[in-house]
N, CA, C and O atoms as a GROMACS GRO file, in nm:
protein
  400
    1UNK      N    1  17.528   6.593   6.629
    1UNK     CA    2  17.619   6.591   6.538
    1UNK      C    3  17.575   6.665   6.400
    1UNK      O    4  17.661   6.726   6.338
    2UNK      N    5  17.462   6.660   6.360
    2UNK     CA    6  17.407   6.737   6.249
    2UNK      C    7  17.362   6.848   6.302
    2UNK      O    8  17.362   6.925   6.206
    3UNK      N    9  17.315   6.919   6.413
    3UNK     CA   10  17.305   7.003   6.462
    3UNK      C   11  17.443   7.120   6.441
    3UNK      O   12  17.444   7.232   6.390
    4UNK      N   13  17.542   7.045   6.500
    4UNK     CA   14  17.678   7.100   6.469
    4UNK      C   15  17.718   7.137   6.329
    4UNK      O   16  17.765   7.247   6.298
    5UNK      N   17  17.691   7.010   6.226
    5UNK     CA   18  17.720   7.060   6.112
    5UNK      C   19  17.656   7.165   6.058
    5UNK      O   20  17.713   7.250   5.991
    6UNK      N   21  17.505   7.167   6.091
    6UNK     CA   22  17.415   7.288   6.041
    6UNK      C   23  17.505   7.424   6.063
    6UNK      O   24  17.540   7.498   5.970
    7UNK      N   25  17.531   7.440   6.173
    7UNK     CA   26  17.602   7.584   6.212
    7UNK      C   27  17.708   7.578   6.176
    7UNK      O   28  17.728   7.667   6.093
    8UNK      N   29  17.844   7.483   6.202
    8UNK     CA   30  17.956   7.482   6.195
    8UNK      C   31  18.010   7.474   6.030
    8UNK      O   32  18.085   7.552   5.972
    9UNK      N   33  17.951   7.361   5.982
    9UNK     CA   34  18.001   7.324   5.821
    9UNK      C   35  17.922   7.408   5.731
    9UNK      O   36  17.977   7.488   5.656
   10UNK      N   37  17.778   7.391   5.735
   10UNK     CA   38  17.695   7.469   5.660
   10UNK      C   39  17.658   7.616   5.667
   10UNK      O   40  17.602   7.679   5.577
   11UNK      N   41  17.702   7.667   5.801
   11UNK     CA   42  17.685   7.816   5.802
   11UNK      C   43  17.509   7.857   5.817
   11UNK      O   44  17.451   7.962   5.789
   12UNK      N   45  17.465   7.751   5.862
   12UNK     CA   46  17.306   7.822   5.902
   12UNK      C   47  17.290   7.847   5.998
   12UNK      O   48  17.237   7.766   6.074
   13UNK      N   49  17.334   7.984   6.047
   13UNK     CA   50  17.305   8.018   6.172
   13UNK      C   51  17.323   8.178   6.171
   13UNK      O   52  17.430   8.229   6.139
   14UNK      N   53  17.212   8.254   6.209
   14UNK     CA   54  17.211   8.377   6.220
   14UNK      C   55  17.342   8.453   6.294
   14UNK      O   56  17.406   8.540   6.234
   15UNK      N   57  17.370   8.414   6.416
   15UNK     CA   58  17.454   8.463   6.508
   15UNK      C   59  17.632   8.413   6.467
   15UNK      O   60  17.736   8.480   6.466
   16UNK      N   61  17.607   8.274   6.439
   16UNK     CA   62  17.736   8.239   6.392
   16UNK      C   63  17.806   8.324   6.274
   16UNK      O   64  17.917   8.377   6.271
   17UNK      N   65  17.696   8.318   6.170
   17UNK     CA   66  17.734   8.387   6.030
   17UNK      C   67  17.733   8.269   5.922
   17UNK      O   68  17.722   8.151   5.956
   18UNK      N   69  17.744   8.308   5.806
   18UNK     CA   70  17.761   8.257   5.690
   18UNK      C   71  17.884   8.204   5.695
   18UNK      O   72  17.961   8.277   5.632
   19UNK      N   73  17.940   8.107   5.742
   19UNK     CA   74  18.087   8.060   5.749
   19UNK      C   75  18.081   7.906   5.726
   19UNK      O   76  17.976   7.842   5.734
   20UNK      N   77  18.196   7.856   5.700
   20UNK     CA   78  18.178   7.727   5.692
   20UNK      C   79  18.318   7.687   5.777
   20UNK      O   80  18.417   7.759   5.767
   21UNK      N   81  18.318   7.585   5.850
   21UNK     CA   82  18.450   7.559   5.886
   21UNK      C   83  18.439   7.406   5.889
   21UNK      O   84  18.342   7.336   5.917
   22UNK      N   85  18.609   7.360   5.842
   22UNK     CA   86  18.561   7.227   5.834
   22UNK      C   87  18.575   7.129   5.995
   22UNK      O   88  18.632   7.154   6.101
   23UNK      N   89  18.493   7.010   5.946
   23UNK     CA   90  18.432   6.945   6.079
   23UNK      C   91  18.539   6.820   6.050
   23UNK      O   92  18.577   6.788   5.937
   24UNK      N   93  18.583   6.752   6.185
   24UNK     CA   94  18.670   6.635   6.172
   24UNK      C   95  18.573   6.530   6.140
   24UNK      O   96  18.456   6.534   6.177
   25UNK      N   97  18.631   6.422   6.063
   25UNK     CA   98  18.562   6.298   6.019
   25UNK      C   99  18.562   6.242   6.162
   25UNK      O  100  18.636   6.276   6.254
   26UNK      N  101  18.443   6.131   6.164
   26UNK     CA  102  18.460   6.043   6.298
   26UNK      C  103  18.574   5.980   6.284
   26UNK      O  104  18.624   5.941   6.179
   27UNK      N  105  18.622   5.969   6.410
   27UNK     CA  106  18.776   5.900   6.435
   27UNK      C  107  18.886   5.992   6.452
   27UNK      O  108  18.988   5.971   6.518
   28UNK      N  109  18.852   6.104   6.382
   28UNK     CA  110  18.973   6.190   6.337
   28UNK      C  111  19.015   6.294   6.463
   28UNK      O  112  18.931   6.368   6.514
   29UNK      N  113  19.146   6.289   6.504
   29UNK     CA  114  19.161   6.366   6.644
   29UNK      C  115  19.150   6.509   6.591
   29UNK      O  116  19.167   6.546   6.475
   30UNK      N  117  19.124   6.570   6.682
   30UNK     CA  118  19.115   6.763   6.640
   30UNK      C  119  19.208   6.814   6.743
   30UNK      O  120  19.195   6.796   6.864
   31UNK      N  121  19.312   6.887   6.678
   31UNK     CA  122  19.427   6.934   6.757
   31UNK      C  123  19.398   7.063   6.769
   31UNK      O  124  19.408   7.108   6.884
   32UNK      N  125  19.363   7.141   6.678
   32UNK     CA  126  19.320   7.303   6.690
   32UNK      C  127  19.196   7.308   6.594
   32UNK      O  128  19.181   7.254   6.484
   33UNK      N  129  19.102   7.397   6.677
   33UNK     CA  130  18.979   7.419   6.622
   33UNK      C  131  19.010   7.548   6.513
   33UNK      O  132  19.103   7.624   6.539
   34UNK      N  133  18.942   7.564   6.414
   34UNK     CA  134  18.971   7.678   6.314
   34UNK      C  135  18.884   7.781   6.331
   34UNK      O  136  18.830   7.843   6.239
   35UNK      N  137  18.864   7.804   6.483
   35UNK     CA  138  18.790   7.914   6.550
   35UNK      C  139  18.826   7.966   6.695
   35UNK      O  140  18.893   7.897   6.772
   36UNK      N  141  18.775   8.099   6.730
   36UNK     CA  142  18.836   8.100   6.845
   36UNK      C  143  18.761   8.024   6.988
   36UNK      O  144  18.668   7.944   6.980
   37UNK      N  145  18.803   8.054   7.072
   37UNK     CA  146  18.709   8.003   7.205
   37UNK      C  147  18.587   8.079   7.232
   37UNK      O  148  18.496   8.025   7.295
   38UNK      N  149  18.579   8.200   7.190
   38UNK     CA  150  18.463   8.264   7.212
   38UNK      C  151  18.350   8.233   7.099
   38UNK      O  152  18.229   8.252   7.108
   39UNK      N  153  18.429   8.175   6.983
   39UNK     CA  154  18.322   8.148   6.873
   39UNK      C  155  18.284   7.999   6.916
   39UNK      O  156  18.164   7.975   6.908
   40UNK      N  157  18.357   7.906   6.955
   40UNK     CA  158  18.314   7.795   7.014
   40UNK      C  159  18.224   7.790   7.103
   40UNK      O  160  18.138   7.703   7.089
   41UNK      N  161  18.218   7.860   7.198
   41UNK     CA  162  18.109   7.880   7.298
   41UNK      C  163  17.957   7.940   7.234
   41UNK      O  164  17.841   7.910   7.262
   42UNK      N  165  18.014   8.037   7.136
   42UNK     CA  166  17.876   8.078   7.060
   42UNK      C  167  17.822   7.957   6.990
   42UNK      O  168  17.700   7.950   6.990
   43UNK      N  169  17.877   7.876   6.938
   43UNK     CA  170  17.860   7.756   6.852
   43UNK      C  171  17.782   7.678   6.941
   43UNK      O  172  17.666   7.644   6.914
   44UNK      N  173  17.843   7.648   7.048
   44UNK     CA  174  17.788   7.538   7.142
   44UNK      C  175  17.632   7.603   7.216
   44UNK      O  176  17.531   7.537   7.238
   45UNK      N  177  17.652   7.738   7.240
   45UNK     CA  178  17.522   7.800   7.263
   45UNK      C  179  17.377   7.774   7.152
   45UNK      O  180  17.265   7.735   7.182
   46UNK      N  181  17.421   7.803   7.045
   46UNK     CA  182  17.329   7.807   6.942
   46UNK      C  183  17.307   7.690   6.911
   46UNK      O  184  17.199   7.684   6.852
   47UNK      N  185  17.368   7.567   6.922
   47UNK     CA  186  17.353   7.436   6.912
   47UNK      C  187  17.271   7.361   7.000
   47UNK      O  188  17.202   7.263   6.972
   48UNK      N  189  17.286   7.422   7.117
   48UNK     CA  190  17.199   7.392   7.236
   48UNK      C  191  17.060   7.453   7.209
   48UNK      O  192  16.957   7.388   7.225
   49UNK      N  193  17.062   7.598   7.162
   49UNK     CA  194  16.914   7.652   7.146
   49UNK      C  195  16.859   7.565   7.040
   49UNK      O  196  16.753   7.508   7.064
   50UNK      N  197  16.933   7.542   6.896
   50UNK     CA  198  16.884   7.453   6.822
   50UNK      C  199  16.809   7.341   6.826
   50UNK      O  200  16.705   7.323   6.764
   51UNK      N  201  16.879   7.242   6.925
   51UNK     CA  202  16.826   7.112   6.966
   51UNK      C  203  16.728   7.158   7.088
   51UNK      O  204  16.682   7.052   7.132
   52UNK      N  205  16.678   7.264   7.161
   52UNK     CA  206  16.593   7.275   7.252
   52UNK      C  207  16.469   7.313   7.155
   52UNK      O  208  16.364   7.258   7.186
   53UNK      N  209  16.467   7.373   7.075
   53UNK     CA  210  16.387   7.430   6.973
   53UNK      C  211  16.320   7.320   6.924
   53UNK      O  212  16.203   7.298   6.955
   54UNK      N  213  16.394   7.235   6.839
   54UNK     CA  214  16.354   7.116   6.768
   54UNK      C  215  16.298   7.029   6.881
   54UNK      O  216  16.196   6.974   6.841
   55UNK      N  217  16.326   6.998   7.001
   55UNK     CA  218  16.266   6.915   7.094
   55UNK      C  219  16.136   6.967   7.135
   55UNK      O  220  16.046   6.888   7.162
   56UNK      N  221  16.115   7.111   7.144
   56UNK     CA  222  15.997   7.151   7.193
   56UNK      C  223  15.887   7.163   7.080
   56UNK      O  224  15.766   7.162   7.106
   57UNK      N  225  15.937   7.175   6.959
   57UNK     CA  226  15.841   7.182   6.815
   57UNK      C  227  15.797   7.008   6.805
   57UNK      O  228  15.684   6.963   6.789
   58UNK      N  229  15.925   6.931   6.821
   58UNK     CA  230  15.861   6.787   6.836
   58UNK      C  231  15.743   6.750   6.932
   58UNK      O  232  15.635   6.700   6.900
   59UNK      N  233  15.790   6.789   7.061
   59UNK     CA  234  15.681   6.746   7.159
   59UNK      C  235  15.537   6.816   7.121
   59UNK      O  236  15.431   6.755   7.135
   60UNK      N  237  15.546   6.956   7.070
   60UNK     CA  238  15.421   7.013   7.063
   60UNK      C  239  15.336   6.940   6.904
   60UNK      O  240  15.213   6.946   6.891
   61UNK      N  241  15.399   6.896   6.831
   61UNK     CA  242  15.350   6.824   6.728
   61UNK      C  243  15.302   6.685   6.749
   61UNK      O  244  15.212   6.646   6.675
   62UNK      N  245  15.350   6.603   6.842
   62UNK     CA  246  15.327   6.516   6.898
   62UNK      C  247  15.195   6.500   6.984
   62UNK      O  248  15.103   6.420   6.962
   63UNK      N  249  15.204   6.597   7.094
   63UNK     CA  250  15.082   6.609   7.139
   63UNK      C  251  14.970   6.685   7.073
   63UNK      O  252  14.861   6.689   7.131
   64UNK      N  253  14.985   6.739   6.968
   64UNK     CA  254  14.865   6.792   6.885
   64UNK      C  255  14.801   6.679   6.813
   64UNK      O  256  14.682   6.675   6.783
   65UNK      N  257  14.896   6.582   6.785
   65UNK     CA  258  14.885   6.517   6.667
   65UNK      C  259  14.842   6.356   6.788
   65UNK      O  260  14.802   6.255   6.731
   66UNK      N  261  14.855   6.354   6.915
   66UNK     CA  262  14.838   6.229   6.967
   66UNK      C  263  14.741   6.127   6.936
   66UNK      O  264  14.768   6.010   6.912
   67UNK      N  265  14.608   6.186   6.939
   67UNK     CA  266  14.489   6.089   6.886
   67UNK      C  267  14.521   6.010   6.781
   67UNK      O  268  14.511   5.887   6.785
   68UNK      N  269  14.565   6.081   6.670
   68UNK     CA  270  14.601   6.022   6.548
   68UNK      C  271  14.719   5.914   6.564
   68UNK      O  272  14.715   5.801   6.514
   69UNK      N  273  14.812   5.960   6.632
   69UNK     CA  274  14.943   5.877   6.667
   69UNK      C  275  14.921   5.748   6.731
   69UNK      O  276  14.998   5.654   6.713
   70UNK      N  277  14.800   5.742   6.818
   70UNK     CA  278  14.751   5.624   6.913
   70UNK      C  279  14.677   5.543   6.816
   70UNK      O  280  14.683   5.421   6.828
   71UNK      N  281  14.605   5.595   6.717
   71UNK     CA  282  14.512   5.519   6.632
   71UNK      C  283  14.608   5.445   6.542
   71UNK      O  284  14.576   5.332   6.506
   72UNK      N  285  14.731   5.500   6.500
   72UNK     CA  286  14.794   5.435   6.431
   72UNK      C  287  14.888   5.333   6.482
   72UNK      O  288  14.912   5.227   6.424
   73UNK      N  289  14.950   5.376   6.614
   73UNK     CA  290  15.012   5.268   6.699
   73UNK      C  291  14.903   5.137   6.722
   73UNK      O  292  14.939   5.019   6.716
   74UNK      N  293  14.802   5.170   6.742
   74UNK     CA  294  14.723   5.042   6.770
   74UNK      C  295  14.680   4.956   6.667
   74UNK      O  296  14.648   4.838   6.680
   75UNK      N  297  14.683   5.056   6.513
   75UNK     CA  298  14.672   4.930   6.422
   75UNK      C  299  14.800   4.847   6.400
   75UNK      O  300  14.805   4.728   6.368
   76UNK      N  301  14.922   4.947   6.426
   76UNK     CA  302  15.048   4.867   6.385
   76UNK      C  303  15.053   4.741   6.494
   76UNK      O  304  15.115   4.643   6.452
   77UNK      N  305  15.003   4.731   6.612
   77UNK     CA  306  15.027   4.639   6.707
   77UNK      C  307  14.923   4.518   6.661
   77UNK      O  308  14.949   4.409   6.714
   78UNK      N  309  14.817   4.519   6.578
   78UNK     CA  310  14.727   4.453   6.530
   78UNK      C  311  14.801   4.397   6.406
   78UNK      O  312  14.829   4.277   6.406
   79UNK      N  313  14.834   4.475   6.300
   79UNK     CA  314  14.870   4.434   6.157
   79UNK      C  315  15.024   4.421   6.147
   79UNK      O  316  15.071   4.326   6.085
   80UNK      N  317  15.107   4.512   6.205
   80UNK     CA  318  15.247   4.534   6.196
   80UNK      C  319  15.287   4.623   6.061
   80UNK      O  320  15.378   4.705   6.058
   81UNK      N  321  15.197   4.589   5.947
   81UNK     CA  322  15.227   4.667   5.819
   81UNK      C  323  15.119   4.741   5.804
   81UNK      O  324  15.008   4.688   5.809
   82UNK      N  325  15.137   4.902   5.780
   82UNK     CA  326  15.006   4.931   5.708
   82UNK      C  327  15.030   4.999   5.580
   82UNK      O  328  15.135   5.053   5.544
   83UNK      N  329  14.922   4.990   5.516
   83UNK     CA  330  14.915   5.015   5.373
   83UNK      C  331  14.862   5.169   5.376
   83UNK      O  332  14.807   5.224   5.472
   84UNK      N  333  14.893   5.230   5.240
   84UNK     CA  334  14.862   5.382   5.222
   84UNK      C  335  14.683   5.411   5.260
   84UNK      O  336  14.635   5.509   5.316
   85UNK      N  337  14.607   5.282   5.203
   85UNK     CA  338  14.483   5.285   5.207
   85UNK      C  339  14.446   5.275   5.374
   85UNK      O  340  14.344   5.322   5.424
   86UNK      N  341  14.530   5.218   5.432
   86UNK     CA  342  14.506   5.197   5.591
   86UNK      C  343  14.516   5.322   5.666
   86UNK      O  344  14.433   5.355   5.751
   87UNK      N  345  14.655   5.417   5.624
   87UNK     CA  346  14.634   5.538   5.672
   87UNK      C  347  14.513   5.654   5.659
   87UNK      O  348  14.460   5.730   5.739
   88UNK      N  349  14.498   5.624   5.492
   88UNK     CA  350  14.384   5.713   5.452
   88UNK      C  351  14.241   5.670   5.578
   88UNK      O  352  14.171   5.758   5.629
   89UNK      N  353  14.231   5.565   5.600
   89UNK     CA  354  14.102   5.501   5.661
   89UNK      C  355  14.140   5.553   5.821
   89UNK      O  356  14.047   5.593   5.891
   90UNK      N  357  14.237   5.551   5.859
   90UNK     CA  358  14.280   5.573   5.998
   90UNK      C  359  14.270   5.749   6.025
   90UNK      O  360  14.206   5.801   6.116
   91UNK      N  361  14.352   5.823   5.919
   91UNK     CA  362  14.387   5.952   5.944
   91UNK      C  363  14.290   6.049   5.837
   91UNK      O  364  14.282   6.172   5.844
   92UNK      N  365  14.222   5.966   5.740
   92UNK     CA  366  14.157   6.106   5.668
   92UNK      C  367  14.251   6.111   5.513
   92UNK      O  368  14.359   6.054   5.501
   93UNK      N  369  14.204   6.167   5.435
   93UNK     CA  370  14.269   6.215   5.302
   93UNK      C  371  14.381   6.306   5.348
   93UNK      O  372  14.361   6.388   5.438
   94UNK      N  373  14.510   6.292   5.283
   94UNK     CA  374  14.603   6.375   5.313
   94UNK      C  375  14.555   6.514   5.283
   94UNK      O  376  14.480   6.535   5.188
   95UNK      N  377  14.605   6.622   5.374
   95UNK     CA  378  14.582   6.789   5.361
   95UNK      C  379  14.633   6.839   5.240
   95UNK      O  380  14.606   6.956   5.214
   96UNK      N  381  14.709   6.766   5.152
   96UNK     CA  382  14.756   6.828   5.039
   96UNK      C  383  14.763   6.719   4.882
   96UNK      O  384  14.785   6.598   4.875
   97UNK      N  385  14.741   6.799   4.796
   97UNK     CA  386  14.727   6.698   4.664
   97UNK      C  387  14.850   6.642   4.666
   97UNK      O  388  14.961   6.687   4.697
   98UNK      N  389  14.797   6.497   4.612
   98UNK     CA  390  14.880   6.374   4.588
   98UNK      C  391  14.990   6.398   4.475
   98UNK      O  392  14.954   6.480   4.390
   99UNK      N  393  15.094   6.354   4.460
   99UNK     CA  394  15.203   6.339   4.367
   99UNK      C  395  15.164   6.205   4.279
   99UNK      O  396  15.150   6.092   4.327
  100UNK      N  397  15.149   6.238   4.144
  100UNK     CA  398  15.112   6.100   4.077
  100UNK      C  399  15.237   6.060   4.008
  100UNK      O  400  15.241   5.954   3.944
   0.00000   0.00000   0.00000
């Protein structure tokens, strides 16, 4: 749903363009789309590509950081709640300056 909103409602897609179409509210019936069948197919294709790209990127991040994820998961199984200090102990300092 958010992938469709990104492309259809907010116009954040190079192929579909910088246009915004009204999206139906949850539970609202859709009688006519405000765009052609060809545009609908393009939107569906772009949504699929967006989701596939996000899935690939997420999988790569999880694989890259698997060791750290396992450390955190093991500690969570023991403690249930982790503090900021626990996270620094497990993962080291943040790679960017902290905001105060």
